[in-house]
Residue frames relative to the residue before (quaternion, step in Angstrom):
aa qw qx qy qz dx dy dz
M 1.0000 0.0000 0.0000 0.0000 0.00 0.00 0.00
A 0.4540 -0.6788 0.5079 0.2741 3.55 -0.89 0.92
R 0.3270 -0.7175 0.5766 0.2139 3.67 -0.98 0.75
V 0.3221 -0.7235 0.5917 0.1506 3.48 -0.95 1.16
T 0.0720 -0.8021 0.5889 0.0686 3.55 -0.45 1.00
A 0.7250 -0.4557 0.2938 0.4247 3.52 -1.28 0.39
K 0.6521 0.5059 -0.2842 0.4880 3.52 1.16 -1.01
N 0.6979 0.4154 -0.3688 0.4521 3.61 0.71 -0.68
K 0.6057 0.5517 -0.3631 0.4437 3.63 1.00 -0.65
A 0.6677 0.4473 -0.3284 0.4962 3.67 0.80 -0.74
S 0.6201 0.5330 -0.3609 0.4484 3.73 0.98 -0.58
K 0.6638 0.4880 -0.2909 0.4864 3.55 1.06 -0.88
N 0.6282 0.5046 -0.3375 0.4867 3.67 0.94 -0.78
K 0.6707 0.4906 -0.3356 0.4436 3.69 0.93 -0.83
A 0.6552 0.5389 -0.2863 0.4454 3.53 1.12 -0.74
A 0.5831 0.5698 -0.2849 0.5041 3.48 1.26 -0.79
K 0.7236 0.4392 -0.2740 0.4566 3.61 0.77 -0.99
A 0.6197 0.5205 -0.3488 0.4727 3.55 1.17 -0.63
K 0.6410 0.4906 -0.3504 0.4750 3.58 1.01 -0.74
A 0.6138 0.5470 -0.3392 0.4571 3.72 0.87 -0.93
K 0.6547 0.4998 -0.3035 0.4790 3.59 0.94 -1.15
T 0.6646 0.4932 -0.3459 0.4422 3.74 0.83 -0.79
K 0.6406 0.5000 -0.3256 0.4834 3.58 0.95 -0.84
S 0.6378 0.5401 -0.3020 0.4586 3.68 0.90 -0.83
G 0.6200 0.5467 -0.2857 0.4848 3.47 1.19 -0.95
K 0.6773 0.5060 -0.2746 0.4581 3.52 0.79 -1.09
K 0.6598 0.5018 -0.3094 0.4660 3.63 1.04 -0.95
T 0.6526 0.4959 -0.3082 0.4829 3.57 0.97 -0.92
A 0.6750 0.5078 -0.3367 0.4161 3.60 0.85 -0.65
K 0.6502 0.4828 -0.3030 0.5023 3.50 1.21 -0.91
A 0.5888 0.5475 -0.3824 0.4554 3.76 1.04 -0.57
K 0.7046 0.4995 -0.2559 0.4342 3.52 1.00 -0.94
Q 0.5972 0.5302 -0.3158 0.5124 3.53 1.38 -0.69
A 0.6545 0.4829 -0.3216 0.4847 3.52 0.81 -0.95
K 0.6779 0.4944 -0.3395 0.4252 3.61 0.76 -0.63
K 0.6156 0.5246 -0.3165 0.4956 3.62 1.25 -0.71
I 0.7655 0.3727 -0.2217 0.4754 3.66 0.84 -0.64
A 0.4554 0.6942 -0.4340 0.3499 3.43 1.27 0.20
K 0.3596 -0.7725 0.4857 0.1953 3.60 -0.57 1.14
P 0.4847 -0.7101 0.4409 0.2577 3.50 -0.85 0.96
I 0.3840 -0.7107 0.5252 0.2677 3.50 -1.05 0.69
D 0.3980 -0.6958 0.5346 0.2676 3.54 -1.04 0.75
L 0.1588 -0.7759 0.6085 0.0491 3.57 -0.92 1.10
Y 0.1029 -0.7467 0.6547 0.0569 3.56 -0.58 0.93
Y 0.1564 0.8265 -0.4850 0.2392 3.48 -0.40 1.26
W 0.0858 -0.6885 0.7147 0.0881 3.46 -1.57 0.40
A 0.5281 -0.6489 0.4616 0.2949 3.45 -1.16 0.64
T 0.3212 0.6843 -0.5665 0.3279 3.56 0.03 1.40
P 0.7092 -0.4857 0.3127 0.4043 3.64 -1.11 0.28
N 0.6778 0.4527 -0.3097 0.4896 3.59 1.10 -0.54
G 0.5684 0.5517 -0.3834 0.4748 3.57 1.41 -0.64
F 0.6824 0.5816 -0.2999 0.3256 3.57 0.79 -1.10
K 0.5443 0.6425 -0.3669 0.3953 3.56 1.36 -0.63
I 0.7536 0.4062 -0.2108 0.4719 3.58 1.01 -0.87
S 0.6212 0.4968 -0.3688 0.4809 3.61 1.13 -0.54
I 0.6269 0.4978 -0.3768 0.4661 3.58 1.02 -0.62
M 0.6835 0.5038 -0.3299 0.4125 3.65 0.77 -0.92
L 0.6377 0.5173 -0.3247 0.4694 3.53 1.12 -0.67
E 0.5880 0.5873 -0.3122 0.4603 3.58 1.14 -0.74
E 0.6779 0.5341 -0.2360 0.4466 3.45 0.89 -1.38
C 0.7375 0.4704 -0.2006 0.4411 3.51 0.94 -0.91
G 0.3198 -0.7774 0.4548 0.2943 3.28 1.38 -0.61
L 0.3390 0.7295 -0.5026 0.3168 3.54 1.10 0.75
P 0.4461 -0.6563 0.5390 0.2824 3.48 -1.03 0.89
Y 0.0987 0.7980 -0.5910 0.0650 3.62 -1.04 0.78
N 0.3628 -0.6756 0.5987 0.2313 3.50 -1.25 0.60
F 0.2940 -0.7544 0.5603 0.1746 3.54 -0.89 1.11
I 0.0411 -0.7560 0.6532 -0.0128 3.71 -0.62 1.00
P 0.3087 -0.7467 0.5721 0.1411 3.63 -0.55 1.30
V 0.0890 -0.7348 0.6689 0.0680 3.52 -1.09 0.82
N 0.1903 -0.8297 0.5134 0.1087 3.52 -0.01 1.20
I 0.2192 -0.8598 0.4481 0.1093 3.67 0.03 1.22
S 0.5408 0.6011 -0.3681 0.4590 3.54 1.56 -0.25
K 0.7029 0.3900 -0.2342 0.5468 3.62 1.15 -0.61
G 0.5731 -0.6381 0.4021 0.3206 3.70 0.97 0.17
E 0.3661 0.7424 -0.5137 0.2256 3.71 1.31 0.29
Q 0.5535 0.5977 -0.4373 0.3811 3.75 1.17 -0.20
F 0.6528 0.5109 -0.3305 0.4512 3.68 1.31 -0.10
K 0.3729 0.7390 -0.4692 0.3075 3.58 1.37 -0.06
T 0.5906 -0.6272 0.4025 0.3097 3.61 -0.97 0.86
D 0.6341 0.5160 -0.3071 0.4872 3.69 0.98 -0.85
F 0.6651 0.4810 -0.3196 0.4734 3.68 0.97 -0.85
L 0.6608 0.4991 -0.3586 0.4308 3.62 0.84 -0.88
K 0.5853 0.5578 -0.4017 0.4300 3.68 0.99 -0.35
I 0.6906 0.4149 -0.2615 0.5316 3.57 1.18 -0.58
S 0.7991 0.1467 -0.0223 0.5826 3.66 0.92 -0.91
P 0.1853 -0.8462 0.4853 0.1190 3.72 0.22 1.20
N 0.6370 0.5249 -0.3100 0.4718 3.52 1.38 -0.53
N 0.3781 -0.7475 0.4649 0.2866 3.61 1.35 0.16
R 0.5808 0.5334 -0.4298 0.4399 3.54 0.76 0.93
M 0.2455 -0.7221 0.6184 0.1892 3.62 -1.11 0.60
P 0.5347 -0.0544 -0.8334 -0.1290 1.57 -2.46 0.70
A 0.0529 -0.7296 0.6787 0.0656 3.44 -1.47 0.40
I 0.1349 -0.7778 0.5965 0.1447 3.54 -1.27 0.38
V 0.1512 -0.7015 0.6781 0.1590 3.49 -1.42 0.20
D 0.1640 -0.7812 0.6021 0.0165 3.67 -0.68 1.28
P 0.2422 -0.8081 0.5122 0.1610 3.51 -0.24 1.04
D 0.7148 0.3289 -0.2453 0.5664 3.54 1.42 -0.02
G 0.1018 0.8427 -0.5156 0.1170 3.40 0.76 1.25
P 0.7881 -0.2678 0.2021 0.5161 3.59 -1.12 -0.39
G 0.8197 0.1124 -0.1482 0.5417 3.64 -0.90 1.03
G 0.6080 -0.6022 0.3381 0.3916 3.54 1.20 0.75
K 0.5984 0.5222 -0.4068 0.4513 3.70 1.16 0.25
P 0.6595 -0.5209 0.3901 0.3762 3.60 -1.40 0.75
I 0.0033 0.7649 -0.6429 -0.0392 3.51 -1.34 0.57
S 0.1730 -0.7621 0.6062 0.1477 3.66 -0.88 0.70
I 0.0864 -0.7997 0.5937 -0.0229 3.48 -1.13 0.80
F 0.0646 -0.7675 0.6369 0.0340 3.56 -0.86 0.99
E 0.6699 0.4120 -0.4215 0.4515 3.68 -1.44 0.45
S 0.4783 -0.7308 0.4297 0.2292 3.56 -0.52 1.21
G 0.6983 0.4838 -0.3068 0.4293 3.53 0.99 -0.80
A 0.5654 0.5602 -0.3346 0.5046 3.54 1.26 -0.72
I 0.6713 0.5108 -0.3016 0.4444 3.66 0.81 -0.94
L 0.6610 0.5177 -0.2925 0.4578 3.55 1.01 -0.89
Q 0.6741 0.4755 -0.2835 0.4890 3.49 1.06 -0.77
Y 0.6324 0.5016 -0.3608 0.4672 3.57 0.94 -0.64
L 0.6311 0.5566 -0.2925 0.4542 3.65 0.92 -0.96
G 0.6753 0.4948 -0.2787 0.4706 3.46 0.93 -0.99
R 0.6722 0.4872 -0.2828 0.4804 3.60 0.95 -0.73
K 0.6027 0.6017 -0.3022 0.4281 3.50 1.14 -0.86
T 0.7818 0.3538 -0.0731 0.5082 3.49 0.85 -1.40
G 0.3470 -0.7399 0.4985 0.2892 3.63 1.13 -0.57
K 0.6138 0.5529 -0.3443 0.4460 3.66 1.36 0.33
F 0.8443 0.2597 -0.1446 0.4459 3.45 -1.16 0.62
Y 0.7317 0.3003 -0.1202 0.6000 3.64 1.22 -0.18
P 0.2727 -0.8166 0.4838 0.1574 3.65 0.15 1.27
S 0.3947 -0.6883 0.5448 0.2712 3.56 -1.21 0.67
D 0.4907 0.6135 -0.4430 0.4320 3.69 1.24 -0.32
E 0.4890 -0.6978 0.4490 0.2691 3.55 -0.80 1.06
R 0.7031 0.4488 -0.3004 0.4626 3.66 0.84 -0.72
A 0.6616 0.4757 -0.3140 0.4872 3.52 1.11 -0.42
R 0.6092 0.5572 -0.3212 0.4639 3.41 1.26 -0.63
V 0.6130 0.5872 -0.2803 0.4483 3.47 1.21 -0.82
E 0.6477 0.5350 -0.2698 0.4707 3.51 1.19 -0.94
V 0.6352 0.4865 -0.3348 0.4977 3.57 1.11 -0.75
D 0.6466 0.5887 -0.3271 0.3581 3.58 0.76 -1.21
Q 0.6731 0.5159 -0.2925 0.4417 3.52 0.82 -1.29
W 0.7235 0.4116 -0.2980 0.4671 3.64 0.79 -0.82
L 0.5671 0.5379 -0.4179 0.4632 3.68 1.09 -0.34
F 0.7133 0.4265 -0.2580 0.4927 3.57 0.81 -1.02
W 0.5654 0.5437 -0.4029 0.4715 3.58 1.08 -0.12
Q 0.6307 0.4951 -0.3085 0.5119 3.60 1.15 -0.56
M 0.6738 0.4987 -0.3192 0.4421 3.51 0.90 -1.00
G 0.7492 0.3900 -0.1622 0.5101 3.66 0.95 -0.85
G 0.7929 0.3639 -0.1748 0.4564 3.59 0.95 -0.63
I 0.8139 0.2679 -0.1743 0.4852 3.66 -0.03 -1.27
G 0.6514 0.5354 -0.3435 0.4136 3.61 0.81 -0.82
P 0.7502 0.3559 -0.2816 0.4810 3.61 0.51 -1.00
M 0.6094 0.5432 -0.3721 0.4417 3.78 0.92 -0.73
A 0.7125 0.4395 -0.2741 0.4733 3.62 0.81 -0.98
G 0.5917 0.5595 -0.3734 0.4443 3.62 1.15 -0.59
Q 0.6662 0.4832 -0.3163 0.4720 3.59 0.94 -0.90
V 0.5716 0.5409 -0.3829 0.4838 3.70 1.11 -0.57
H 0.6295 0.5342 -0.3263 0.4603 3.66 0.85 -0.91
H 0.7250 0.4507 -0.3154 0.4146 3.54 0.76 -1.06
F 0.7782 0.3890 -0.2356 0.4332 3.49 0.54 -1.08
K 0.6687 0.5041 -0.3151 0.4466 3.65 1.12 -0.40
N 0.8026 0.3170 -0.0793 0.4991 3.44 1.06 -1.06
Y 0.7975 0.3556 -0.1260 0.4708 3.67 0.98 -0.75
A 0.6120 0.5886 -0.3646 0.3821 3.58 1.02 -0.66
M 0.4892 -0.7020 0.4510 0.2540 3.41 -1.05 0.99
E 0.7424 0.2697 -0.1781 0.5869 3.52 1.21 -0.30
T 0.3684 -0.7047 0.5384 0.2789 3.67 -0.99 0.45
L 0.1217 -0.7650 0.6321 -0.0197 3.35 -0.94 1.33
T 0.3033 -0.8133 0.4653 0.1732 3.61 0.12 1.24
Y 0.6707 0.5249 -0.2963 0.4323 3.50 0.93 -0.92
A 0.6717 0.4922 -0.2786 0.4785 3.60 0.93 -0.75
I 0.6128 0.5394 -0.3400 0.4669 3.58 0.97 -0.85
N 0.6987 0.4855 -0.2547 0.4596 3.56 0.79 -1.18
R 0.6356 0.4902 -0.3586 0.4766 3.55 0.85 -0.96
Y 0.7403 0.3641 -0.3161 0.4685 3.82 0.40 -0.66
I 0.6050 0.5319 -0.4043 0.4332 3.72 0.79 -0.60
N 0.6778 0.5039 -0.2874 0.4517 3.58 1.00 -0.86
E 0.6336 0.5061 -0.3339 0.4804 3.48 1.14 -0.72
V 0.6546 0.4925 -0.3447 0.4585 3.56 0.88 -0.75
N 0.5707 0.5946 -0.3408 0.4524 3.49 0.97 -0.73
R 0.6611 0.5076 -0.2723 0.4807 3.54 0.83 -1.05
L 0.6707 0.5135 -0.2642 0.4654 3.57 0.87 -1.04
Y 0.5973 0.5019 -0.3525 0.5168 3.75 1.12 -0.77
G 0.6863 0.5095 -0.3320 0.3990 3.53 0.83 -0.74
V 0.5829 0.5443 -0.3662 0.4795 3.53 1.18 -0.71
M 0.6437 0.5165 -0.3263 0.4609 3.72 0.96 -1.00
N 0.7024 0.4845 -0.3138 0.4164 3.56 0.74 -0.98
L 0.6451 0.4842 -0.3831 0.4501 3.58 0.99 -0.49
R 0.6319 0.5684 -0.3119 0.4248 3.56 1.05 -1.16
L 0.7461 0.3988 -0.2118 0.4893 3.80 1.02 -0.74
K 0.3742 0.7396 -0.4803 0.2870 3.52 1.26 0.37
D 0.8127 0.1693 -0.0673 0.5535 3.58 0.96 -0.82
R 0.7385 0.3042 -0.2737 0.5359 3.62 1.00 0.67
D 0.5738 -0.6283 0.4114 0.3267 3.58 -1.14 0.68
F 0.8125 0.1076 -0.0325 0.5721 3.61 0.80 -0.80
I 0.7567 -0.4828 0.2333 0.3740 3.57 -1.32 0.71
A 0.7768 0.3020 -0.1211 0.5392 3.51 0.98 -0.88
G 0.6671 -0.3932 0.3242 0.5434 3.55 1.17 0.11
K 0.8156 0.0555 0.0440 0.5743 3.54 0.06 -1.30
Y 0.6289 -0.5512 0.3683 0.4062 3.61 -1.20 0.75
S 0.1691 0.8243 -0.5306 0.1017 3.61 -0.76 0.84
I 0.7381 -0.3954 0.2741 0.4730 3.64 -1.23 0.05
A 0.5932 0.5783 -0.4104 0.3812 3.64 1.05 -0.25
D 0.5656 0.5451 -0.3258 0.5262 3.62 1.37 -0.70
M 0.6898 0.4832 -0.3232 0.4316 3.48 0.73 -0.88
A 0.6589 0.5151 -0.3228 0.4431 3.66 0.96 -0.68
I 0.7240 0.4919 -0.2398 0.4200 3.56 1.18 -0.71
V 0.6105 0.6347 -0.3460 0.3237 3.50 1.01 -0.95
G 0.6458 0.5372 -0.3329 0.4284 3.63 0.76 -0.76
W 0.7032 0.4653 -0.2524 0.4747 3.48 1.00 -0.69
V 0.6248 0.4890 -0.2898 0.5354 3.60 1.15 -0.66
N 0.5859 0.5842 -0.3867 0.4073 3.59 0.97 -0.64
G 0.6965 0.4846 -0.2438 0.4697 3.62 1.08 -0.70
W 0.3006 0.8471 -0.4241 0.1101 3.57 1.11 0.30
E 0.6183 0.5325 -0.3501 0.4601 3.49 1.35 -0.34
R 0.5608 0.5793 -0.3150 0.5007 3.53 1.32 -0.50
Q 0.7290 0.4282 -0.2290 0.4825 3.56 1.04 -0.83
G 0.5338 -0.6676 0.3925 0.3397 3.53 1.22 0.35
Q 0.5300 0.6459 -0.3978 0.3791 3.65 1.04 0.76
D 0.2820 -0.6974 0.6173 0.2303 3.76 -1.04 0.28
I 0.2508 -0.7983 0.5172 0.1797 3.54 -0.48 1.13
N 0.4892 0.6405 -0.4406 0.3953 3.49 1.07 0.14
E 0.6016 0.5674 -0.3760 0.4181 3.48 1.18 -0.58
F 0.7605 0.3466 -0.1631 0.5243 3.54 1.27 -0.47
P 0.1615 -0.8715 0.4557 0.0826 3.53 0.63 1.23
N 0.6601 0.4673 -0.3434 0.4775 3.73 1.01 -0.67
L 0.6364 0.5092 -0.3314 0.4752 3.48 0.97 -0.67
K 0.6731 0.4722 -0.3256 0.4668 3.63 0.81 -0.79
R 0.6188 0.5168 -0.3675 0.4636 3.59 1.00 -0.45
W 0.6417 0.5686 -0.2657 0.4408 3.45 1.14 -0.76
L 0.6336 0.5444 -0.2489 0.4901 3.30 1.17 -0.95
E 0.6730 0.4666 -0.2755 0.5035 3.66 0.85 -0.97
T 0.5974 0.5201 -0.3638 0.4902 3.68 1.08 -0.59
M 0.6953 0.5121 -0.2872 0.4146 3.48 0.77 -0.96
K 0.7508 0.4068 -0.2405 0.4616 3.51 0.79 -1.08
A 0.5551 0.6004 -0.3898 0.4235 3.56 1.29 0.17
R 0.5578 0.5905 -0.3796 0.4428 3.50 1.27 -0.48
P 0.4891 -0.6703 0.4609 0.3148 3.61 -0.93 1.10
A 0.6962 0.4728 -0.3684 0.3950 3.64 0.71 -0.67
V 0.5736 0.5847 -0.3555 0.4502 3.51 1.24 -0.49
K 0.6388 0.4949 -0.3092 0.5014 3.64 1.01 -1.13
R 0.6831 0.4783 -0.3304 0.4422 3.75 0.74 -0.85
G 0.6589 0.4872 -0.3150 0.4787 3.57 0.92 -0.87
M 0.7321 0.4070 -0.2935 0.4606 3.72 0.72 -0.73
A 0.6129 0.5336 -0.3668 0.4530 3.73 1.31 -0.12
L 0.5922 0.6306 -0.4041 0.2971 3.49 1.21 -0.67
G 0.8808 0.0577 -0.1417 0.4482 3.42 -1.08 1.32
M 0.3854 0.7426 -0.4735 0.2752 3.54 1.20 0.30
E 0.6197 0.5317 -0.3901 0.4256 3.63 1.25 -0.24
L 0.5500 0.6188 -0.3591 0.4309 3.58 1.36 -0.22
R 0.6159 0.5395 -0.3377 0.4643 3.57 1.19 -0.38
Q 0.5565 0.6366 -0.4431 0.2978 3.63 0.99 -0.58
G 0.8036 0.2972 -0.2544 0.4486 3.48 -1.18 0.86
I 0.5679 0.6090 -0.4154 0.3662 3.60 1.12 -0.17
D 0.2496 -0.7816 0.5555 0.1350 3.57 -0.64 1.11
M 0.2706 -0.8039 0.5012 0.1712 3.60 -0.25 1.15
K 0.6708 0.4382 -0.3313 0.4983 3.68 1.17 -0.23
D 0.3934 0.6764 -0.5076 0.3606 3.66 1.07 0.40
P 0.5141 -0.6721 0.4354 0.3074 3.56 -0.74 1.19
K 0.6335 0.5563 -0.3445 0.4129 3.62 0.89 -0.71
V 0.6773 0.4940 -0.2593 0.4796 3.39 1.06 -1.07
Q 0.6455 0.5121 -0.3235 0.4652 3.51 0.92 -0.94
A 0.6627 0.4972 -0.3695 0.4208 3.63 0.85 -0.85
V 0.6469 0.5251 -0.3372 0.4383 3.64 1.03 -0.59
L 0.7520 0.4446 -0.1693 0.4561 3.60 1.03 -1.03
F 0.8200 0.3058 -0.0552 0.4806 3.49 1.15 -0.84
G 0.6784 0.4956 -0.2342 0.4892 3.40 1.36 -0.30
Q 0.3887 0.7473 -0.4712 0.2613 3.58 1.15 0.23
R 0.0152 -0.7100 0.7035 -0.0255 3.59 -1.16 0.86
A 0.7817 -0.3804 0.2705 0.4136 3.51 -1.49 0.20
R 0.4128 -0.6807 0.5537 0.2444 3.52 -1.11 0.82
A 0.4366 -0.6519 0.5330 0.3168 3.70 -1.05 0.61
S 0.8036 0.0131 0.0233 0.5946 3.67 0.86 -0.71
């Protein structure tokens, strides 16, 4: 039997480390190469709470993307090419050139996009069914609750040409109730579904507008802490800053702008 001396052992350890380093270097090189050849996702976007959801997710995942502005105040959401991607004439929407099977895929509706990106990357959207249900229910809570209700506050409180007190109070009170739901939920956890997820990304842009929604964030200490934590994340900062300069100078009470945004009816074709 060969005798293993301290010198031989050290030599073997050194060789093993060198081999591991070489393998690690190859993996790093492959990862870098994969990153270089990754095709960017086309993001059709305008700087709104719904748009923020996707810009934040792309930033958090480190996915390359092309920012394609859709100026909703000018009616760019009704262009034929965009309607092929988003038949509901709403942004955000994406086109992923590297979709399932390596073929392009277009997706509209922010919740569907978040889920797709979560599955694609394996990030911020758990594969465990119980954990995923936890995320899904709060994602859909945002889609059917805080988003539409806060949006109605924005409309009647900030954009309506006439003051409708009943409508304003109706939606301010409902948003207040929903803030209370979040505040209780966040009492014993850092994020809405436990771990940071696409559900938090979906909600943050809406809660960030608490002043415009007639709310006092100080009444909801757990929610306030969550909002501050969210806004401190570098990817959230980048996502919520994307395209903000393009909104400068737009008068939301301009009759032409309102006709585009608020006077929509069914299209004939």
